[in-house]
Each structure stands twice: as structure tokens, then as C-alpha cells.
C-alpha positions in Angstrom: 0.9 -33.6 3.1 2.1 -30.7 0.9 -0.3 -28.3 -0.9 0.9 -29.8 -4.3 0.2 -33.3 -3.1 -3.3 -32.3 -2.0 -4.0 -30.9 -5.4 -2.8 -34.0 -7.1 -4.8 -36.2 -4.8 -8.0 -34.3 -5.6 -7.3 -34.4 -9.3 -6.6 -38.1 -9.2 -9.8 -38.8 -7.3 -11.8 -36.7 -9.9 -10.4 -38.5 -12.9 -10.8 -41.9 -11.2 -14.5 -41.2 -10.7 -14.8 -40.2 -14.3 -13.8 -43.6 -15.4 -16.3 -45.1 -12.9 -13.7 -47.6 -11.8 -13.6 -49.0 -8.3 -10.1 -50.2 -8.7 -7.2 -47.7 -8.5 -5.5 -47.7 -11.9 -2.8 -45.1 -11.0 -2.7 -41.4 -11.7 -4.4 -40.1 -14.9 -2.5 -38.7 -17.8 -3.9 -35.3 -16.9 -2.5 -35.5 -13.4 0.9 -36.6 -14.6 0.9 -33.8 -17.2 0.1 -31.3 -14.5 2.9 -32.7 -12.3 5.3 -32.5 -15.2 4.4 -28.9 -15.7 5.2 -28.0 -12.1 8.5 -29.9 -12.4 9.4 -28.1 -15.6 8.6 -24.7 -14.1 10.8 -25.5 -11.2 13.7 -26.5 -13.5 13.3 -23.5 -15.7 12.8 -20.7 -13.1 14.5 -22.1 -10.0 18.1 -21.6 -11.2 17.4 -17.8 -11.7 16.0 -17.4 -8.2 18.7 -16.2 -5.7 19.0 -15.7 -2.0 19.9 -12.2 -0.8 21.5 -11.5 2.6 22.1 -8.0 3.9 24.1 -6.4 6.7 23.4 -3.1 8.3 25.7 -1.6 11.0 24.1 0.5 13.7 26.4 2.4 16.0 25.6 3.7 19.4 27.5 5.1 22.4 27.5 3.3 25.7 27.0 5.3 28.9 28.3 4.6 32.4 26.4 5.9 35.4 28.9 6.4 38.3 26.1 7.2 40.8 23.8 4.3 39.9 23.8 3.1 43.5 22.0 6.3 44.6 18.3 6.4 44.2 18.2 10.2 43.8 17.5 11.1 40.2 19.8 14.1 40.5 22.9 11.9 40.7 21.6 9.6 37.9 21.4 12.6 35.5 25.2 12.4 35.3 26.9 9.8 33.1 30.3 9.1 31.6 30.4 8.4 27.9 31.7 4.9 27.2 33.2 3.4 24.0 31.2 3.3 20.7 29.5 0.0 20.1 28.3 -1.6 16.8 25.3 -3.7 16.3 25.0 -5.7 13.1 21.5 -6.3 11.7 21.1 -9.2 9.3 18.4 -9.4 6.7 17.4 -12.2 4.3 15.2 -12.3 1.3 15.0 -13.5 -2.3 15.5 -12.1 -5.8 15.2 -13.1 -9.4 17.8 -12.7 -12.2 16.1 -10.8 -15.0 18.9 -10.7 -17.7 22.3 -12.3 -18.5 24.1 -9.1 -17.4 23.4 -10.0 -13.8 20.6 -7.6 -12.8 18.4 -8.9 -10.1 14.9 -7.7 -9.2 13.8 -7.8 -5.6 11.8 -5.9 -2.9 13.1 -2.5 -1.6 12.4 -3.7 1.9 14.8 -6.6 1.4 17.8 -4.3 0.8 16.6 -1.2 2.7 19.5 0.6 4.5 21.9 -2.3 3.6 25.6 -1.6 4.0 26.5 -5.0 2.5 24.6 -7.1 0.0 25.5 -10.7 -0.7 23.8 -12.7 -3.5 23.9 -16.5 -3.4 22.9 -18.5 -6.5 21.2 -21.9 -6.2 24.5 -23.6 -7.3 26.2 -22.1 -4.2 28.2 -19.3 -5.9 28.3 -16.0 -3.9 28.6 -12.5 -5.3 28.8 -9.1 -3.8 25.7 -7.2 -4.8 25.5 -3.6 -5.8 22.3 -1.6 -5.5 21.6 0.2 -8.7 18.2 1.6 -7.9 15.4 1.4 -5.4 11.9 2.7 -5.1 10.3 2.9 -1.7 6.8 3.7 -3.1 6.4 0.5 -5.1 8.7 -1.6 -2.8 10.9 -2.7 -5.7 14.7 -2.6 -6.2 17.4 -3.8 -8.6 20.7 -5.3 -7.5 23.7 -5.9 -9.8 26.2 -8.7 -9.6 29.2 -9.3 -11.8 28.9 -12.8 -13.2 31.6 -15.0 -14.6 30.0 -16.8 -17.5 26.4 -17.2 -18.4 23.6 -16.7 -15.9 20.1 -18.1 -16.1 17.3 -15.5 -16.2 13.5 -15.4 -16.2 10.9 -14.4 -18.8 8.3 -11.8 -17.8 4.6 -12.5 -18.4 1.7 -10.1 -18.6 0.1 -9.5 -15.3 -2.8 -7.7 -16.9 -3.9 -11.1 -18.3 -3.9 -12.9 -15.0 -7.2 -14.3 -13.9 -8.6 -15.5 -10.6 -8.3 -19.2 -10.3 -5.3 -19.8 -12.5 -2.3 -21.6 -11.2 0.3 -19.6 -9.3 3.7 -20.9 -8.3 5.8 -19.0 -5.7 9.6 -19.5 -5.8 12.0 -18.2 -3.2 14.2 -19.1 -0.3 12.1 -18.9 2.9 13.9 -19.6 6.2 17.2 -19.8 4.3 19.0 -19.0 7.5 17.6 -22.1 9.1 18.0 -24.7 6.3 21.3 -23.3 5.1 20.6 -24.3 1.6 20.8 -21.9 -1.4 18.4 -23.9 -3.5 14.9 -22.2 -3.8 11.7 -23.8 -2.8 8.5 -24.1 -4.8 5.0 -23.8 -3.5 1.9 -24.1 -5.6 -1.6 -22.6 -5.4 -3.9 -20.4 -7.4 -4.5 -16.7 -7.9 -7.0 -16.0 -5.1 -7.8 -12.3 -6.0 -6.7 -9.3 -8.0 -6.3 -5.6 -7.3 -5.9 -6.2 -3.6 -4.8 -3.3 -1.3 -3.1 -3.3 2.1 -3.9 -0.4 4.5 -1.5 2.5 4.7 0.0 3.6 7.9 1.6 6.8 9.1 5.0 5.1 9.2 4.7 3.5 5.7 4.8 5.4 2.4 4.8 2.2 0.2 1.7 2.0 -2.0 0.3 -1.5 -1.9 -2.8 -0.8 -3.9 -2.8 -3.2 -6.9 -1.6 -6.6 -5.6 -2.1 -10.1 -6.7 -3.3 -12.4 -3.9 -2.4 -16.0 -3.9 -2.8 -19.0 -1.6 0.6 -20.5 -2.7 2.5 -20.6 0.6 4.6 -17.5 1.0 6.8 -17.3 4.1 9.4 -14.9 5.6 12.3 -14.9 3.2 10.1 -15.3 0.1 10.0 -11.5 -0.3 11.6 -10.5 -3.6 11.1 -13.9 -5.2 8.9 -14.5 -8.3 5.3 -15.6 -8.6 5.0 -17.4 -11.9 2.3 -19.0 -14.0 2.0 -22.5 -15.2 4.2 -21.6 -18.2 7.0 -20.4 -16.1 6.6 -16.7 -16.8 6.9 -14.2 -14.0 3.5 -12.5 -13.2 4.5 -10.9 -9.9 7.1 -10.3 -7.2 6.2 -11.7 -3.8 6.0 -8.9 -1.3 3.9 -9.6 1.8 1.8 -12.1 3.7 -1.2 -11.7 5.9 -0.6 -13.8 9.0 -1.8 -14.1 12.6 0.9 -16.6 13.5 4.0 -15.3 11.7 3.9 -18.1 9.1 2.0 -18.8 6.0 -1.8 -18.8 6.3 -2.6 -19.0 2.6 -2.8 -15.3 2.0 0.2 -13.9 0.2 0.6 -10.9 -2.0 2.7 -10.0 -5.0 3.5 -6.8 -6.9 2.2 -7.3 -10.5 5.1 -7.7 -12.9 3.7 -5.0 -15.2 4.2 -2.5 -12.3 7.9 -3.5 -12.3 8.2 -3.4 -16.1 7.1 0.3 -16.0 10.0 1.3 -13.7 12.7 -1.4 -14.2 14.8 0.6 -16.7 14.9 3.5 -14.2 16.0 1.1 -11.4 18.7 -0.4 -13.5 20.0 3.0 -14.5 19.7 4.5 -11.1 17.2 7.1 -12.2 14.6 8.5 -9.9 11.2 6.9 -10.4 8.4 9.3 -11.1 4.7 8.6 -10.7 1.6 10.2 -12.1 -0.4 12.4 -9.7 -3.4 14.6 -9.8 -3.3 16.1 -6.3 -6.6 15.1 -4.7 -7.6 13.7 -1.3 -10.4 11.3 -2.0 -12.7 8.9 -0.2 -15.1 6.1 -1.2 -18.7 6.8 -1.7 -20.8 5.2 1.0 -24.6 4.8 1.3 -25.0 8.1 3.2 -23.1 10.0 0.5 -25.2 8.3 -2.2 -28.4 9.4 -0.5 -27.2 12.9 0.2 -26.1 13.5 -3.4 -29.0 11.5 -4.9 -26.6 9.2 -6.8 -28.0 6.2 -8.7 -25.4 3.8 -7.4 -22.6 3.5 -4.9 -19.7 4.1 -7.3 -17.2 6.8 -7.8 -14.9 8.7 -5.4 -15.6 11.9 -3.5 -13.0 14.7 -3.5 -12.6 15.9 0.1 -9.6 18.3 -0.5 -7.5 19.7 -3.4 -3.8 20.3 -3.0 -2.6 23.8 -3.9 -0.9 24.1 -7.3 -1.9 20.5 -8.2 -3.2 19.3 -11.6 -6.6 19.0 -10.0 -6.7 22.6 -9.0 -5.6 23.7 -12.4 -8.3 21.6 -14.0 -11.0 23.3 -12.0 -11.9 20.4 -9.7 -13.4 21.3 -6.3 -14.0 19.5 -3.0 -17.4 17.8 -3.1 -16.9 16.8 -6.8 -17.5 13.1 -7.4 -15.2 11.4 -10.0 -17.1 8.7 -11.8 -14.9 7.9 -14.8 -11.2 8.2 -15.8 -10.3 8.1 -19.5 -13.7 6.6 -20.3 -13.3 3.8 -17.7 -15.8 3.7 -14.8 -14.4 4.4 -11.3 -15.9 2.2 -8.6 -13.7 3.2 -5.6 -10.5 5.0 -4.6 -8.3 2.1 -5.5 -9.6 2.2 -9.1 -8.6 5.8 -9.4 -5.2 5.4 -7.8 -4.4 2.4 -10.0 -5.5 4.2 -13.2 -3.5 7.4 -12.4 -0.4 5.4 -11.6 -0.6 3.6 -15.0 -0.5 6.9 -16.8 2.7 8.8 -17.9 3.5 12.2 -16.6 2.1 14.8 -19.1 -0.7 12.6 -20.3 -4.0 14.4 -20.7 -7.1 12.5 -19.5 -10.8 13.3 -19.5 -12.5 12.9 -16.1 -16.2 12.2 -15.7 -17.4 14.4 -12.8 -20.7 14.9 -10.9 -21.0 18.4 -9.4 -24.3 19.6 -7.8 -26.1 16.5 -9.3 -25.0 17.4 -12.8 -22.5 15.5 -15.0 -19.5 17.3 -16.4 -16.4 16.4 -18.3 -13.0 17.9 -17.3 -9.6 17.5 -18.9 -6.7 17.0 -16.5 -2.9 16.7 -17.2 -1.1 14.1 -15.1 1.6 15.7 -13.0 4.7 14.2 -11.3 4.1 13.0 -7.7 6.0 15.3 -5.3 8.5 13.8 -2.8 6.5 15.1 0.2 3.1 16.6 -0.3 0.5 17.0 2.3 -3.1 18.2 2.0 -3.5 21.9 1.9 -4.3 23.2 5.4 -5.2 26.8 5.9 -2.5 28.9 7.5 -2.9 30.2 11.0 -4.9 33.4 11.3 -4.4 36.2 13.8 -5.9 35.8 17.2 -9.5 37.2 17.4 -10.3 39.5 20.3 -12.9 38.4 22.9 -13.5 35.2 24.7 -14.0 32.1 22.5 -16.9 29.9 23.7 -17.8 26.4 22.9 -21.2 26.0 21.1 -24.1 24.0 22.4 -24.7 20.5 21.2 -26.0 20.2 17.6 -26.9 16.7 16.5 -24.6 15.3 19.2 -21.5 17.4 18.8 -20.0 20.2 20.7 -17.5 22.4 19.0 -15.1 25.2 19.9 -12.9 27.8 18.2 -9.4 26.5 17.8 -7.5 28.2 20.7 -3.9 27.6 21.3 -4.8 25.3 24.2 -7.2 23.4 22.0 -4.7 23.2 19.1 -2.1 21.8 21.5 -4.5 19.3 23.0 -5.5 17.8 19.7 -2.2 18.5 17.9 -3.8 20.7 15.2 -2.0 22.6 12.5 -4.8 25.0 11.6 -7.0 27.6 13.3 -9.4 27.8 10.4 -12.7 26.1 11.2 -14.1 24.7 14.5 -12.9 21.7 16.4 -15.2 19.0 17.9 -14.5 18.8 21.6 -17.1 16.1 22.5 -19.6 13.8 20.9 -22.7 12.4 22.5 -23.1 8.6 22.7 -25.7 7.3 20.3 -26.1 10.7 18.5 -26.3 11.2 14.7 -22.8 12.7 14.9 -21.4 9.6 16.5 -23.2 7.3 14.0 -21.6 9.4 11.2 -18.1 8.7 12.5 -17.4 12.2 13.8 -15.0 12.1 16.8 -13.3 14.6 19.2 -10.4 16.4 17.6 -12.0 16.5 14.1 -11.8 20.0 12.5 -14.9 21.0 10.7 -14.2 23.5 7.9 -17.4 23.2 5.8 -21.1 22.3 6.2 -23.3 21.8 3.2 -20.6 23.3 1.0 -20.4 26.5 3.1 -16.9 27.3 4.4 -16.4 27.9 8.1 -13.7 30.2 9.5 -14.7 30.1 13.1 -17.5 29.4 15.5 -19.5 32.4 14.4 -19.7 31.0 10.9 -20.6 27.6 12.4 -23.5 29.1 14.3 -24.9 30.9 11.3 -24.8 27.7 9.2 -26.5 25.4 11.7 -29.1 28.0 12.7 -32.4 26.6 11.3 -30.6 23.9 9.3 -32.9 21.0 8.3 -32.3 17.7 6.6 -29.2 15.7 6.3 -26.0 17.8 6.5 -22.8 17.2 4.5 -19.9 18.0 6.9 -16.4 18.5 5.7 -13.6 17.5 8.0 -9.9 17.0 7.4 -10.5 13.2 7.6 -13.1 13.5 4.8 -16.7 14.2 4.3 -19.5 12.6 6.5 -23.2 13.0 6.5 -24.8 13.8 9.8 -28.5 12.9 9.6 -31.4 14.7 11.0 -33.6 12.7 13.3 
């Protein structure tokens, strides 16, 4: 039984009970009306949903090992270059036509590195697609086709008005390679959650921080297709699923259409997409941070580092400041701040509510343009100090050392400012705080540390909980 059929069955049962009738009198008018709405949405939006197939050619050189029958590695170091080979990678996804000129909105990952893009309409017509613009950060792209005659296109809704529990309809062409049918499929569910985030990885620069979650079935190939409301207006672009099996498990995600609206003209015109940025490394406020700073509630974001030359540095923000509001709106966590900054235009001036040393302040900051590649400011290497560098004795379960070349190589460190944690005792306050070997400590209780001598001065006689700054963020190491 499909998801839609299950919903209709439940609705039919509810309305039947309402009439207190033991005999089945057929589906209620409400159920028929709901069914008609789904059918109408399918008819209106389906013709504008396309299949997108891509080809990417990877070239590599074959090698022939003439001494492969010998086990000696010396002989196998020699090889003869063979002919170049080509490997064709095929990709499939969905897209949606957004105007009569033939512009199609899809995901960046659908067309990433494509050498050839083919767009297939539901009526079977095929067109060569031309990429006009893509944005890796938002995972959105626009493809252009040259239509002959009129094209159907969709109407955008307002994703800011979306509410949890409202109907959500996902349209796309999942598993199109298997069914070999260009007509899109329709799955129905509800909006399960708003402002969802997917964890970032070192290999991924895409920012999945303000997604719509739905239980409408989304499968491989749905990427780039629209998520629409009961009125047939697009509220999102399907982008990802959470799955343990490789198929739909009722947890799908879509980029809000208002995110696309903000950049779609740039993508159509091939302009670089610019994002607002203030240049801070931030972390959520946990219960230990709340207790250390004496906050009234677990809200706000703690600044762990400031990037050099950033709007935050120019505004006078400092590590250890806690941002509690942005443009008069309360900040609950890091995702709130990221989302609010991204919605601002470059050059906008915003007032931040900040807590510093347990006192509230207001600071004005100008939104800057997000750099292409920007990493947290890490102190430059200093000259080698004379004398032998010794590891310190355990303090609250951690043993630290100056950052010698050997230590830096071992932990792959890019700085020699501060001290590095070389070991952590099991069950110690440090372990409970999340400190681990390889962490570089550059600050304790807001006092900067250059080396182990500074470290020893700070911890000598230190009592009470300690706020420890590391390049992974602040932690509180408690006193037992």
C-alpha cells in the first residue's frame, strides 16, 4: 500500500466514525476533495519536472609491468606506459522548469563536473542542457535548454510560511535509469521539521543548515526535483535523504525555495554568488559554559576565534564573547546565527547583542562577503626557543608539552603557539570535558598561552572551574 493510500484509508476511517455508521458508505467528500487536490497538483507541476542525465569522462593511463612474474619489488618498480583509457561516469537526477525561457533549477551535485548534460521532458523530448551557473555552497544550479514552443513551468511559494505538519508533495524521477520512463513520480507526506542541519565534513563545503525535512518518500534520482505544497507551489528543492539502507526511510531534506530565490538571478546570469559573513568561529552554549559564565539560560553562541581582518574583528568582538541576539532576534544556537547572517545582504549593518564578562553590550557589525577559502587565524610559527622542552605534570588529567617539531609532525599541527595535550587520564575532569590528545591549548581563563612556561604560571594555584581555549573550541575543565 502506498503512502497516499494509507493517508486516504485513515481519513476515510475517521470520517466514517464521525457519522457513527457501521455500514461503509464510500469515501467522504473531504477524502475525495483531498485526493482531487493531489491529482491536480500532479497535473499542474508534473509536466514541468524533468529528468537530468550527465556524463563525465575520466581519463587515465594504463601501465604494463614487464617483470610482473618476478616477486622482487625492484623489478616491479619498472613499467611501460600503455594507451590512454577513458571511463565514462553517468549521473541522474531531476530538475524543475522555472520559466518559459527554458531555465531549469536543480542541485549542484546533480550536474557537478558534467561534460554533457541531457534534459528529458515528461513528454519524452530531449534537449542538450547548458549550465549557466552553479553554487557549491548552497548545492543549487541552473541549466538552460533551448525549447521549441511553449514550456510548462512552476510557481514559487514562500518557504518562510511553511509549517510543520502541512502537506508536502515530492515530485521527481527516482530510479529513472531502471524504469526508463521520463514521467515523474509523486510521493506525498507532511513537513516533518524545519531548519534542519546536516553535519559538515572535511570533504564537503556545502552548507546544509536550513533544510525542510519531510517524510514524503525521496529516493536516489529525486535530487533537484521540487517539494510542493497542497496548492502546487514550490516550497523547496529536494537535496538529500537520511538512510541506513540506501532507499527512502521517511527522512528527506529540501533546500527552502526562498534560499534559491535569493541567488537564482545570479545563477541564471552566470554571476558569482556572494554570501554574507562576519568571520567568527562559534560553538553552541552547553550546560558547563552556562555555569561558568553564570548565564540565565542555555542560549546564544560562544565565539571561540576571530578571523583576521574580518567584520567581527573590525566590530571589536573577541573570543569568549557570547552572541545572544542578531538584529533584535534571539540567538538560540549556532544554526540560528548562520541562518540569519546568510539571509542578510553584503553591506548590511546589524546590531548584535553580546555578553562579555557577564555584562550585556550592543555592537554594530557590517556584513562582509564570504571569502572563497578562509581558515581560522592560527598564530604563525615562532623561532625555536633554546633549552630542553619538557612535558608538564598532569593537571586535572591532562599532560601537555611545548610544540616541538616532532610533536607538530606527530599531531599534524600548524602552529607552535600554545601547548599541546599529549595524554589524557581516563575518567579525569579533562576527559569528561572532551579534551583529547592533539588538542592545542592557547588560553586558560582568558589568559593567552605562548608556551609551557605560560601554562605553568596559569595553572599554579588555579582553583575553581577553568575555561580552556583550544582550536576545536572552548571547554570547561571542572575542579573536583
